[in-house]
C-alpha positions as CSV (number, residue, x, y, z in Angstrom):
1,M,2.4,-10.3,-12.8
2,T,3.4,-6.8,-13.2
3,T,2.2,-4.0,-14.6
4,T,3.7,-0.7,-16.4
5,T,1.8,2.8,-15.7
6,H,3.0,5.9,-17.6
7,L,2.8,9.0,-15.9
8,S,2.1,12.2,-18.2
9,L,2.6,16.2,-16.7
10,F,1.2,18.8,-18.4
11,N,0.0,22.1,-18.0
12,L,-3.6,22.6,-19.9
13,N,-5.3,25.9,-19.6
14,G,-2.8,27.0,-17.5
15,E,-3.2,24.2,-14.7
16,R,-1.5,21.1,-13.9
17,V,-2.6,17.9,-14.8
18,L,-1.1,14.1,-14.5
19,L,-2.7,11.4,-16.7
20,K,-2.1,7.9,-16.2
21,T,-1.9,5.3,-19.1
22,P,-0.9,1.3,-19.5
23,S,0.7,3.3,-22.2
24,P,2.6,6.1,-22.7
25,A,0.0,9.0,-24.0
26,M,0.5,10.0,-27.3
27,I,0.4,14.7,-26.4
28,A,2.7,16.1,-28.1
29,D,3.4,20.8,-28.1
30,G,0.4,22.1,-29.2
31,D,-1.9,19.4,-29.5
32,H,-5.7,20.4,-28.2
33,L,-6.6,17.5,-26.0
34,R,-10.3,17.1,-23.6
35,V,-9.6,16.3,-19.9
36,A,-11.6,14.1,-17.7
37,G,-11.2,13.3,-14.2
38,L,-10.6,14.8,-10.7
39,R,-9.4,18.0,-8.8
40,G,-7.1,17.5,-6.1
41,Q,-4.3,19.1,-4.2
42,G,-2.6,21.5,-7.3
43,Q,-3.5,19.6,-10.1
44,F,-6.1,17.4,-12.2
45,T,-5.7,14.2,-12.3
46,G,-6.8,12.9,-15.0
47,T,-8.8,9.6,-16.2
48,A,-9.4,9.6,-19.3
49,C,-8.0,11.7,-22.4
50,K,-8.8,12.4,-25.5
51,N,-6.5,14.4,-27.8
52,L,-8.5,15.6,-30.4
53,T,-5.2,16.3,-32.9
54,T,-4.7,13.2,-34.1
55,G,-7.7,11.1,-32.6
56,W,-5.8,8.8,-29.9
57,M,-7.7,8.0,-26.7
58,T,-6.7,6.5,-22.9
59,P,-7.7,2.9,-23.4
60,Y,-10.9,1.7,-21.1
61,K,-10.7,-1.5,-19.9
62,E,-13.4,-3.5,-17.8
63,Q,-12.1,-5.4,-14.2
64,G,-14.5,-8.5,-15.5
65,C,-12.4,-10.6,-14.2
66,A,-11.5,-9.5,-11.1
67,K,-15.4,-9.4,-10.1
68,S,-16.2,-12.9,-10.7
69,V,-13.2,-13.8,-8.2
70,V,-15.5,-11.4,-6.1
71,I,-18.5,-12.8,-7.1
72,G,-16.7,-16.3,-6.0
73,F,-15.2,-15.5,-3.2
74,G,-18.0,-14.5,-2.2
75,L,-20.1,-17.5,-2.8
76,V,-17.3,-19.7,-0.9
77,G,-18.1,-17.3,1.8
78,I,-21.9,-18.0,2.2
79,V,-20.5,-22.1,2.1
80,F,-18.8,-21.3,4.4
81,T,-21.5,-19.5,6.7
82,L,-23.9,-21.7,6.7
83,I,-20.8,-24.4,8.2
84,F,-20.5,-21.6,10.5
85,P,-21.2,-18.4,11.3
86,L,-18.7,-16.0,11.6
87,F,-17.7,-16.7,8.0
88,I,-20.0,-14.2,7.7
89,F,-17.5,-11.3,6.8
90,L,-16.5,-13.0,3.6
91,P,-19.8,-12.8,2.0
92,V,-20.0,-8.7,3.6
93,F,-16.0,-8.5,2.8
94,S,-16.5,-9.8,-0.7
95,A,-20.0,-7.2,-1.0
96,V,-18.2,-4.4,-0.9
97,V,-15.0,-5.1,-3.0
98,F,-18.0,-5.4,-5.4
99,V,-19.1,-2.7,-4.7
100,L,-16.4,-0.4,-5.2
101,I,-15.2,-2.5,-8.6
102,T,-18.6,-1.5,-9.5
103,R,-18.0,2.0,-9.3
104,A,-14.7,2.5,-10.6
105,D,-15.9,0.8,-13.4
106,T,-19.0,3.3,-13.8
107,R,-16.3,6.0,-12.7
108,L,-14.0,5.6,-15.7
109,K,-16.5,4.7,-18.5
110,N,-18.7,7.9,-17.9
111,A,-15.0,9.5,-18.1
112,H,-15.0,8.2,-21.8
113,R,-18.5,8.7,-22.5
114,M,-17.9,12.2,-21.8
115,L,-15.2,12.8,-23.9
116,E,-17.6,11.4,-26.8
117,Q,-19.4,13.9,-26.8
């Protein structure tokens, strides 16, 4: 499976902003924007963006299928661990990946919620 990521670089209030989106960002000169994200070295990396002029907003997608696959992998790991205890790394690895995916989803959901206000 291939995916496309569109990069948008622009200045907002004198600060450089990098916005990664799955589809082209509907932003033009003079538009009023609200951006949520993380401040890094020399630039602000946008997680979510809302164009207040046109109403366009970055899409919000949960990783539900990825969570299901990780849960299945963890359950298989538990069965293997019951057979041979050295397989304990499988359910532990699955739990760590599940927590990371859940945190990423929560962070993205919070960014979109902040734009709604």
